[in-house]
VMD Tcl script that builds the backbone (N, CA, C; Angstrom):
set m [mol new atoms 411]
animate dup $m
set s [atomselect $m all]
$s set {name element resname resid chain x y z} {
  {N N MET 1 A 0.825 -1.186 -0.225}
  {CA C MET 1 A 0.074 0.189 0.072}
  {C C MET 1 A 0.865 1.232 -0.098}
  {N N ALA 2 A 0.534 2.216 -1.024}
  {CA C ALA 2 A 1.292 3.617 -0.678}
  {C C ALA 2 A 1.045 4.452 0.176}
  {N N THR 3 A 2.190 5.183 0.839}
  {CA C THR 3 A 2.003 5.967 1.849}
  {C C THR 3 A 1.784 7.341 1.043}
  {N N LYS 4 A 0.986 8.047 1.883}
  {CA C LYS 4 A 0.696 9.816 1.305}
  {C C LYS 4 A 2.307 10.068 1.597}
  {N N PRO 5 A 2.677 11.260 0.636}
  {CA C PRO 5 A 3.613 11.577 0.941}
  {C C PRO 5 A 3.583 12.859 2.050}
  {N N LYS 6 A 4.252 13.391 3.207}
  {CA C LYS 6 A 4.405 14.146 4.217}
  {C C LYS 6 A 4.359 15.612 3.327}
  {N N LYS 7 A 3.522 16.456 3.951}
  {CA C LYS 7 A 3.398 17.910 3.753}
  {C C LYS 7 A 4.657 18.479 4.357}
  {N N ARG 8 A 5.058 19.229 3.444}
  {CA C ARG 8 A 6.559 19.772 4.064}
  {C C ARG 8 A 5.875 21.257 4.731}
  {N N ALA 9 A 6.376 21.695 5.850}
  {CA C ALA 9 A 5.789 23.149 6.357}
  {C C ALA 9 A 6.351 23.947 5.431}
  {N N VAL 10 A 5.588 25.104 5.363}
  {CA C VAL 10 A 5.949 26.028 4.380}
  {C C VAL 10 A 6.369 27.123 5.195}
  {N N LYS 11 A 7.758 27.767 5.009}
  {CA C LYS 11 A 8.186 28.654 5.603}
  {C C LYS 11 A 7.713 30.079 5.561}
  {N N LYS 12 A 7.223 31.112 6.318}
  {CA C LYS 12 A 6.956 32.439 5.937}
  {C C LYS 12 A 8.107 32.860 5.174}
  {N N PRO 13 A 8.064 33.871 4.130}
  {CA C PRO 13 A 9.299 34.793 3.779}
  {C C PRO 13 A 9.528 35.291 5.047}
  {N N GLN 14 A 10.835 35.675 5.494}
  {CA C GLN 14 A 11.211 36.606 6.477}
  {C C GLN 14 A 11.402 37.977 5.726}
  {N N ALA 15 A 10.849 38.982 6.379}
  {CA C ALA 15 A 11.513 40.422 5.971}
  {C C ALA 15 A 12.843 40.621 5.676}
  {N N ALA 16 A 13.350 41.367 4.630}
  {CA C ALA 16 A 14.737 41.561 4.688}
  {C C ALA 16 A 15.018 42.437 5.980}
  {N N ALA 17 A 16.167 42.225 6.589}
  {CA C ALA 17 A 16.671 42.962 7.678}
  {C C ALA 17 A 17.455 44.039 7.454}
  {N N SER 18 A 17.056 44.911 6.919}
  {CA C SER 18 A 17.665 46.448 6.129}
  {C C SER 18 A 18.023 47.564 7.093}
  {N N ILE 19 A 19.091 47.695 6.584}
  {CA C ILE 19 A 19.198 48.937 7.553}
  {C C ILE 19 A 18.418 50.252 7.319}
  {N N VAL 20 A 17.775 50.687 8.372}
  {CA C VAL 20 A 16.395 51.541 7.722}
  {C C VAL 20 A 17.268 53.092 8.598}
  {N N TRP 21 A 18.118 52.959 9.200}
  {CA C TRP 21 A 18.508 54.538 9.994}
  {C C TRP 21 A 19.947 54.279 10.389}
  {N N PHE 22 A 20.755 55.479 10.471}
  {CA C PHE 22 A 22.088 55.658 11.345}
  {C C PHE 22 A 21.785 56.942 11.998}
  {N N GLU 23 A 23.078 56.735 13.059}
  {CA C GLU 23 A 23.267 57.757 13.833}
  {C C GLU 23 A 24.724 58.133 13.984}
  {N N VAL 24 A 25.250 59.394 13.548}
  {CA C VAL 24 A 26.520 59.693 13.822}
  {C C VAL 24 A 26.760 60.733 15.035}
  {N N PRO 25 A 27.837 60.245 15.899}
  {CA C PRO 25 A 27.895 60.920 17.151}
  {C C PRO 25 A 29.162 61.696 16.860}
  {N N ALA 26 A 29.057 62.688 17.267}
  {CA C ALA 26 A 30.265 63.774 16.849}
  {C C ALA 26 A 30.559 64.772 18.147}
  {N N ASP 27 A 31.836 65.369 18.313}
  {CA C ASP 27 A 32.199 65.965 19.516}
  {C C ASP 27 A 31.738 67.500 18.800}
  {N N ASP 28 A 31.985 67.820 17.682}
  {CA C ASP 28 A 31.743 69.278 17.183}
  {C C ASP 28 A 30.749 68.921 16.007}
  {N N LEU 29 A 29.477 69.180 16.464}
  {CA C LEU 29 A 28.150 68.902 15.352}
  {C C LEU 29 A 28.682 70.013 14.154}
  {N N GLU 30 A 28.886 71.114 14.296}
  {CA C GLU 30 A 29.088 72.212 13.000}
  {C C GLU 30 A 30.445 71.728 12.233}
  {N N ARG 31 A 31.355 71.080 12.771}
  {CA C ARG 31 A 32.252 70.607 11.784}
  {C C ARG 31 A 31.943 69.145 11.264}
  {N N ALA 32 A 31.068 68.667 12.151}
  {CA C ALA 32 A 30.345 67.356 11.287}
  {C C ALA 32 A 29.445 67.651 10.290}
  {N N LYS 33 A 28.643 68.528 10.089}
  {CA C LYS 33 A 28.009 68.999 9.640}
  {C C LYS 33 A 28.219 69.613 8.132}
  {N N LYS 34 A 29.711 70.292 8.192}
  {CA C LYS 34 A 30.190 70.868 7.297}
  {C C LYS 34 A 30.981 69.607 6.498}
  {N N PHE 35 A 31.572 68.632 7.173}
  {CA C PHE 35 A 32.396 67.679 6.603}
  {C C PHE 35 A 31.506 66.580 5.893}
  {N N TYR 36 A 30.169 66.361 6.509}
  {CA C TYR 36 A 29.553 65.232 5.523}
  {C C TYR 36 A 28.403 66.010 4.315}
  {N N GLY 37 A 28.199 67.291 4.638}
  {CA C GLY 37 A 28.094 67.997 3.692}
  {C C GLY 37 A 28.083 68.276 2.569}
  {N N SER 38 A 29.585 68.528 2.553}
  {CA C SER 38 A 30.481 68.691 1.456}
  {C C SER 38 A 30.980 67.577 0.988}
  {N N LEU 39 A 31.098 66.541 1.521}
  {CA C LEU 39 A 31.599 65.221 1.199}
  {C C LEU 39 A 30.439 64.629 0.404}
  {N N PHE 40 A 29.315 64.425 0.994}
  {CA C PHE 40 A 28.124 63.635 0.446}
  {C C PHE 40 A 27.017 64.350 -0.195}
  {N N GLY 41 A 26.825 65.791 0.440}
  {CA C GLY 41 A 25.810 66.661 0.036}
  {C C GLY 41 A 24.380 66.342 0.934}
  {N N TRP 42 A 24.766 65.767 1.908}
  {CA C TRP 42 A 23.747 65.590 2.981}
  {C C TRP 42 A 23.295 66.915 3.365}
  {N N LYS 43 A 21.952 66.833 3.805}
  {CA C LYS 43 A 21.147 68.222 4.231}
  {C C LYS 43 A 20.946 67.865 5.844}
  {N N PHE 44 A 21.040 69.013 6.530}
  {CA C PHE 44 A 20.327 68.497 8.069}
  {C C PHE 44 A 19.682 69.559 8.450}
  {N N ALA 45 A 18.675 68.906 9.339}
  {CA C ALA 45 A 17.563 69.892 9.942}
  {C C ALA 45 A 17.341 69.598 11.520}
  {N N GLN 46 A 17.514 70.552 12.546}
  {CA C GLN 46 A 17.271 70.226 13.716}
  {C C GLN 46 A 16.037 69.779 14.062}
  {N N ILE 47 A 15.529 68.504 14.653}
  {CA C ILE 47 A 14.453 68.204 14.757}
  {C C ILE 47 A 14.534 67.852 16.489}
  {N N PRO 48 A 13.094 67.906 17.118}
  {CA C PRO 48 A 13.047 68.003 18.353}
  {C C PRO 48 A 13.172 66.060 18.618}
  {N N THR 49 A 13.840 65.807 19.838}
  {CA C THR 49 A 14.000 64.651 20.117}
  {C C THR 49 A 14.497 64.448 21.811}
  {N N ALA 50 A 14.335 63.447 22.641}
  {CA C ALA 50 A 14.960 63.127 23.635}
  {C C ALA 50 A 16.419 63.855 23.836}
  {N N ILE 51 A 17.310 63.936 22.825}
  {CA C ILE 51 A 18.518 64.102 22.979}
  {C C ILE 51 A 18.734 65.601 22.356}
  {N N ASP 52 A 18.962 66.294 23.025}
  {CA C ASP 52 A 19.309 67.874 22.681}
  {C C ASP 52 A 20.110 67.972 21.362}
  {N N ASP 53 A 19.894 68.791 20.779}
  {CA C ASP 53 A 20.873 69.177 19.562}
  {C C ASP 53 A 20.828 68.150 18.554}
  {N N TYR 54 A 19.947 67.370 17.979}
  {CA C TYR 54 A 19.767 66.091 17.169}
  {C C TYR 54 A 19.423 66.517 15.863}
  {N N TRP 55 A 20.148 66.504 14.992}
  {CA C TRP 55 A 19.709 66.805 13.775}
  {C C TRP 55 A 19.445 65.798 12.692}
  {N N HIS 56 A 18.490 65.728 12.016}
  {CA C HIS 56 A 18.055 64.946 10.879}
  {C C HIS 56 A 19.102 64.942 9.770}
  {N N ILE 57 A 19.692 63.819 9.623}
  {CA C ILE 57 A 20.603 63.876 8.033}
  {C C ILE 57 A 19.562 63.436 6.877}
  {N N ASP 58 A 19.053 64.312 6.025}
  {CA C ASP 58 A 18.598 63.630 4.457}
  {C C ASP 58 A 19.769 63.533 3.767}
  {N N THR 59 A 19.647 62.034 3.365}
  {CA C THR 59 A 20.750 61.888 2.429}
  {C C THR 59 A 20.544 62.225 1.018}
  {N N GLY 60 A 19.361 62.845 0.508}
  {CA C GLY 60 A 19.048 62.682 -0.668}
  {C C GLY 60 A 18.771 61.303 -1.435}
  {N N GLY 61 A 18.958 60.337 -0.603}
  {CA C GLY 61 A 18.874 59.073 -1.931}
  {C C GLY 61 A 17.269 58.626 -2.087}
  {N N LYS 62 A 17.311 57.823 -2.799}
  {CA C LYS 62 A 15.500 57.223 -3.027}
  {C C LYS 62 A 15.038 56.758 -1.931}
  {N N ASP 63 A 13.841 56.492 -1.804}
  {CA C ASP 63 A 13.189 55.620 -0.451}
  {C C ASP 63 A 14.001 54.807 0.021}
  {N N ALA 64 A 14.544 53.840 -0.677}
  {CA C ALA 64 A 15.269 52.679 -0.032}
  {C C ALA 64 A 16.374 53.092 0.849}
  {N N SER 65 A 16.925 54.514 0.335}
  {CA C SER 65 A 18.269 54.706 0.989}
  {C C SER 65 A 17.647 55.232 2.572}
  {N N PRO 66 A 18.487 54.805 3.695}
  {CA C PRO 66 A 18.127 55.425 4.981}
  {C C PRO 66 A 18.744 57.041 5.050}
  {N N ASP 67 A 17.847 57.572 5.667}
  {CA C ASP 67 A 18.419 59.151 6.440}
  {C C ASP 67 A 19.127 58.570 7.749}
  {N N GLY 68 A 19.365 59.488 8.518}
  {CA C GLY 68 A 20.341 59.282 9.623}
  {C C GLY 68 A 20.088 60.582 10.604}
  {N N GLY 69 A 20.617 60.432 11.432}
  {CA C GLY 69 A 20.767 61.520 12.742}
  {C C GLY 69 A 22.121 61.742 13.139}
  {N N LEU 70 A 22.493 63.054 13.526}
  {CA C LEU 70 A 23.792 63.832 13.842}
  {C C LEU 70 A 23.400 64.105 15.356}
  {N N MET 71 A 24.357 63.585 16.431}
  {CA C MET 71 A 23.955 63.724 17.420}
  {C C MET 71 A 25.358 64.051 18.213}
  {N N PRO 72 A 25.344 64.916 19.439}
  {CA C PRO 72 A 26.283 64.929 20.199}
  {C C PRO 72 A 27.020 63.739 20.839}
  {N N ARG 73 A 28.251 63.286 20.784}
  {CA C ARG 73 A 28.886 61.994 21.381}
  {C C ARG 73 A 28.345 61.718 22.795}
  {N N MET 74 A 27.919 60.688 23.392}
  {CA C MET 74 A 27.443 60.718 24.678}
  {C C MET 74 A 28.331 59.814 25.510}
  {N N TYR 75 A 29.389 59.010 25.120}
  {CA C TYR 75 A 30.421 58.930 25.666}
  {C C TYR 75 A 31.673 58.534 24.584}
  {N N PRO 76 A 33.184 58.540 25.282}
  {CA C PRO 76 A 34.121 58.244 24.205}
  {C C PRO 76 A 33.938 56.875 23.531}
  {N N GLN 77 A 34.790 56.827 22.297}
  {CA C GLN 77 A 34.649 55.415 21.557}
  {C C GLN 77 A 33.197 55.417 20.784}
  {N N GLN 78 A 32.245 56.128 20.807}
  {CA C GLN 78 A 31.036 55.881 20.543}
  {C C GLN 78 A 31.009 55.939 18.912}
  {N N SER 79 A 30.812 54.774 18.207}
  {CA C SER 79 A 30.789 55.421 17.087}
  {C C SER 79 A 29.478 55.114 16.109}
  {N N ILE 80 A 29.612 55.225 14.737}
  {CA C ILE 80 A 28.128 54.954 14.064}
  {C C ILE 80 A 27.153 54.291 14.529}
  {N N THR 81 A 25.987 54.152 14.555}
  {CA C THR 81 A 25.498 53.138 15.069}
  {C C THR 81 A 24.341 52.923 13.652}
  {N N HIS 82 A 24.156 52.020 13.001}
  {CA C HIS 82 A 23.188 51.325 12.356}
  {C C HIS 82 A 21.774 50.947 12.897}
  {N N TYR 83 A 20.684 50.896 12.754}
  {CA C TYR 83 A 19.527 50.471 12.731}
  {C C TYR 83 A 18.874 49.495 11.974}
  {N N VAL 84 A 18.810 48.260 12.412}
  {CA C VAL 84 A 18.336 47.338 11.458}
  {C C VAL 84 A 17.168 46.873 11.651}
  {N N ALA 85 A 15.699 46.867 10.412}
  {CA C ALA 85 A 14.521 46.698 10.685}
  {C C ALA 85 A 14.437 45.176 11.079}
  {N N VAL 86 A 13.654 45.006 12.287}
  {CA C VAL 86 A 13.039 43.326 12.442}
  {C C VAL 86 A 11.778 43.452 13.051}
  {N N PRO 87 A 10.602 42.475 12.762}
  {CA C PRO 87 A 9.564 42.330 13.232}
  {C C PRO 87 A 8.961 42.668 14.532}
  {N N SER 88 A 10.177 42.241 15.322}
  {CA C SER 88 A 9.803 42.564 16.875}
  {C C SER 88 A 11.062 42.534 17.625}
  {N N VAL 89 A 11.352 43.949 18.395}
  {CA C VAL 89 A 12.606 43.978 19.042}
  {C C VAL 89 A 12.507 43.311 20.015}
  {N N THR 90 A 11.748 42.543 20.678}
  {CA C THR 90 A 11.784 41.850 21.847}
  {C C THR 90 A 11.966 40.678 21.509}
  {N N VAL 91 A 11.793 39.992 20.587}
  {CA C VAL 91 A 12.032 38.714 19.879}
  {C C VAL 91 A 13.499 38.675 19.524}
  {N N ALA 92 A 14.046 39.702 18.818}
  {CA C ALA 92 A 15.149 39.911 18.247}
  {C C ALA 92 A 16.398 39.945 19.501}
  {N N MET 93 A 16.102 40.943 20.465}
  {CA C MET 93 A 16.686 40.829 21.773}
  {C C MET 93 A 17.136 39.515 21.997}
  {N N LYS 94 A 16.031 38.725 22.453}
  {CA C LYS 94 A 16.320 37.300 22.665}
  {C C LYS 94 A 17.322 36.729 22.322}
  {N N LYS 95 A 17.206 36.642 20.825}
  {CA C LYS 95 A 17.841 36.143 19.925}
  {C C LYS 95 A 19.708 36.537 19.962}
  {N N VAL 96 A 19.550 38.059 20.434}
  {CA C VAL 96 A 20.954 38.388 20.251}
  {C C VAL 96 A 21.491 37.755 21.514}
  {N N GLU 97 A 21.165 37.617 22.657}
  {CA C GLU 97 A 21.985 37.181 23.639}
  {C C GLU 97 A 21.829 35.509 23.732}
  {N N LYS 98 A 20.789 34.694 23.089}
  {CA C LYS 98 A 21.145 33.610 23.005}
  {C C LYS 98 A 22.479 33.045 21.981}
  {N N LEU 99 A 22.339 34.306 20.750}
  {CA C LEU 99 A 23.796 33.874 20.017}
  {C C LEU 99 A 24.909 34.350 20.640}
  {N N GLY 100 A 24.864 35.019 21.874}
  {CA C GLY 100 A 26.285 35.667 22.681}
  {C C GLY 100 A 26.405 36.971 22.575}
  {N N GLY 101 A 25.332 37.568 21.830}
  {CA C GLY 101 A 25.590 38.906 22.200}
  {C C GLY 101 A 25.085 39.846 23.214}
  {N N ALA 102 A 25.093 41.301 23.635}
  {CA C ALA 102 A 24.518 41.531 24.717}
  {C C ALA 102 A 23.568 42.712 24.313}
  {N N ILE 103 A 22.775 43.326 25.283}
  {CA C ILE 103 A 21.523 44.136 25.176}
  {C C ILE 103 A 22.231 45.356 26.061}
  {N N CYS 104 A 22.676 46.348 25.411}
  {CA C CYS 104 A 23.219 47.851 26.113}
  {C C CYS 104 A 22.193 48.650 26.268}
  {N N LYS 105 A 21.088 48.576 25.941}
  {CA C LYS 105 A 19.977 49.912 25.929}
  {C C LYS 105 A 18.945 48.757 25.817}
  {N N PRO 106 A 17.865 48.500 26.617}
  {CA C PRO 106 A 16.670 47.623 26.271}
  {C C PRO 106 A 15.518 48.330 25.443}
  {N N LYS 107 A 14.705 47.656 25.050}
  {CA C LYS 107 A 13.751 48.340 24.418}
  {C C LYS 107 A 12.981 49.524 24.799}
  {N N THR 108 A 13.111 50.392 23.795}
  {CA C THR 108 A 12.656 51.972 24.339}
  {C C THR 108 A 11.982 52.420 23.125}
  {N N ALA 109 A 10.743 53.158 23.517}
  {CA C ALA 109 A 9.605 53.484 22.694}
  {C C ALA 109 A 10.338 54.749 21.961}
  {N N VAL 110 A 10.408 55.065 20.731}
  {CA C VAL 110 A 10.221 56.320 20.032}
  {C C VAL 110 A 8.410 56.836 19.770}
  {N N PRO 111 A 7.859 57.546 20.721}
  {CA C PRO 111 A 6.504 57.773 20.548}
  {C C PRO 111 A 6.039 58.173 19.183}
  {N N GLY 112 A 4.907 57.026 19.057}
  {CA C GLY 112 A 4.536 57.585 17.162}
  {C C GLY 112 A 5.174 56.726 16.012}
  {N N MET 113 A 6.444 56.219 16.407}
  {CA C MET 113 A 7.026 55.614 15.568}
  {C C MET 113 A 7.511 54.316 15.775}
  {N N GLY 114 A 7.908 53.851 17.007}
  {CA C GLY 114 A 8.271 52.377 17.043}
  {C C GLY 114 A 9.129 52.328 17.904}
  {N N TYR 115 A 10.021 51.260 18.444}
  {CA C TYR 115 A 10.841 50.766 19.318}
  {C C TYR 115 A 12.112 50.396 18.921}
  {N N PHE 116 A 13.049 50.760 19.618}
  {CA C PHE 116 A 14.758 50.450 19.158}
  {C C PHE 116 A 15.208 49.641 20.648}
  {N N ALA 117 A 16.159 48.889 20.375}
  {CA C ALA 117 A 17.175 48.740 21.416}
  {C C ALA 117 A 18.625 48.376 20.817}
  {N N ILE 118 A 19.570 48.864 21.650}
  {CA C ILE 118 A 20.493 49.020 21.385}
  {C C ILE 118 A 21.689 47.517 21.773}
  {N N CYS 119 A 22.484 47.266 20.917}
  {CA C CYS 119 A 22.988 45.882 21.197}
  {C C CYS 119 A 24.582 45.709 20.555}
  {N N GLN 120 A 24.881 44.967 21.092}
  {CA C GLN 120 A 26.541 44.672 20.921}
  {C C GLN 120 A 26.722 43.265 20.419}
  {N N ASP 121 A 27.382 42.960 19.484}
  {CA C ASP 121 A 27.539 41.771 18.605}
  {C C ASP 121 A 28.653 41.010 19.694}
  {N N THR 122 A 29.151 39.896 19.194}
  {CA C THR 122 A 30.124 38.934 19.695}
  {C C THR 122 A 31.437 39.498 19.649}
  {N N GLU 123 A 31.574 40.449 18.640}
  {CA C GLU 123 A 32.903 41.354 18.484}
  {C C GLU 123 A 33.286 42.503 19.171}
  {N N GLY 124 A 32.063 43.044 19.713}
  {CA C GLY 124 A 31.991 44.111 20.288}
  {C C GLY 124 A 31.431 45.401 19.825}
  {N N ASN 125 A 30.909 45.079 18.742}
  {CA C ASN 125 A 30.203 46.037 17.586}
  {C C ASN 125 A 28.815 46.519 18.043}
  {N N THR 126 A 28.637 48.109 17.912}
  {CA C THR 126 A 27.421 48.268 18.702}
  {C C THR 126 A 26.392 48.264 17.220}
  {N N PHE 127 A 25.089 47.795 17.568}
  {CA C PHE 127 A 24.170 48.085 16.421}
  {C C PHE 127 A 22.817 48.222 16.921}
  {N N ALA 128 A 21.636 48.690 16.338}
  {CA C ALA 128 A 20.530 48.857 16.633}
  {C C ALA 128 A 19.497 47.882 16.338}
  {N N LEU 129 A 18.407 47.486 17.171}
  {CA C LEU 129 A 17.230 46.912 16.234}
  {C C LEU 129 A 15.747 47.967 16.271}
  {N N TRP 130 A 15.040 47.824 15.397}
  {CA C TRP 130 A 14.415 49.050 15.133}
  {C C TRP 130 A 12.942 48.301 14.611}
  {N N GLU 131 A 11.896 48.517 15.560}
  {CA C GLU 131 A 10.588 47.783 15.169}
  {C C GLU 131 A 9.836 49.087 14.859}
  {N N MET 132 A 9.059 49.033 13.729}
  {CA C MET 132 A 8.005 50.176 13.232}
  {C C MET 132 A 6.847 49.897 14.069}
  {N N ASN 133 A 6.421 51.074 14.688}
  {CA C ASN 133 A 4.976 50.658 15.423}
  {C C ASN 133 A 4.437 51.900 15.761}
  {N N GLU 134 A 3.388 52.573 14.882}
  {CA C GLU 134 A 3.079 53.975 15.133}
  {C C GLU 134 A 2.124 54.139 16.343}
  {N N ARG 135 A 1.895 52.917 17.080}
  {CA C ARG 135 A 1.025 53.026 18.228}
  {C C ARG 135 A 2.047 53.070 19.538}
  {N N ALA 136 A 3.627 52.962 19.359}
  {CA C ALA 136 A 4.365 53.300 20.489}
  {C C ALA 136 A 4.669 54.444 21.293}
  {N N LYS 137 A 4.761 54.289 22.633}
  {CA C LYS 137 A 4.374 55.272 23.987}
  {C C LYS 137 A 5.416 55.101 24.641}
}
mol reanalyze $m
mol bondsrecalc $m
mol representation Tube
mol addrep $m
């Protein structure tokens, strides 16, 4: 008697883990604006955030090109941080820790926009997770 072939579980396609934002820390914001503006043609506009003196960076790229932020350096050795889109910051944070990484700043709301967490990989590099959620408070 022939047996029925087993059905394979269909994997849901995973959304691309794209870089969606970046932040550039600077000791001298005016000097950094002049440098990046001259080098890449980026435009800067101050925006209200929880961080004083935060500037939106308009990279001038197409919609798929991420914009970023220019901000005062918060601690020595702070480097550029890339924000990677994930479906759930909470789930991704658990995976970071399971893989041997660390959470530097836990899930934090950006009201009306989403959630982020700052992480460190197993090599000591810092990156951020970003979950889009307009209901974030």
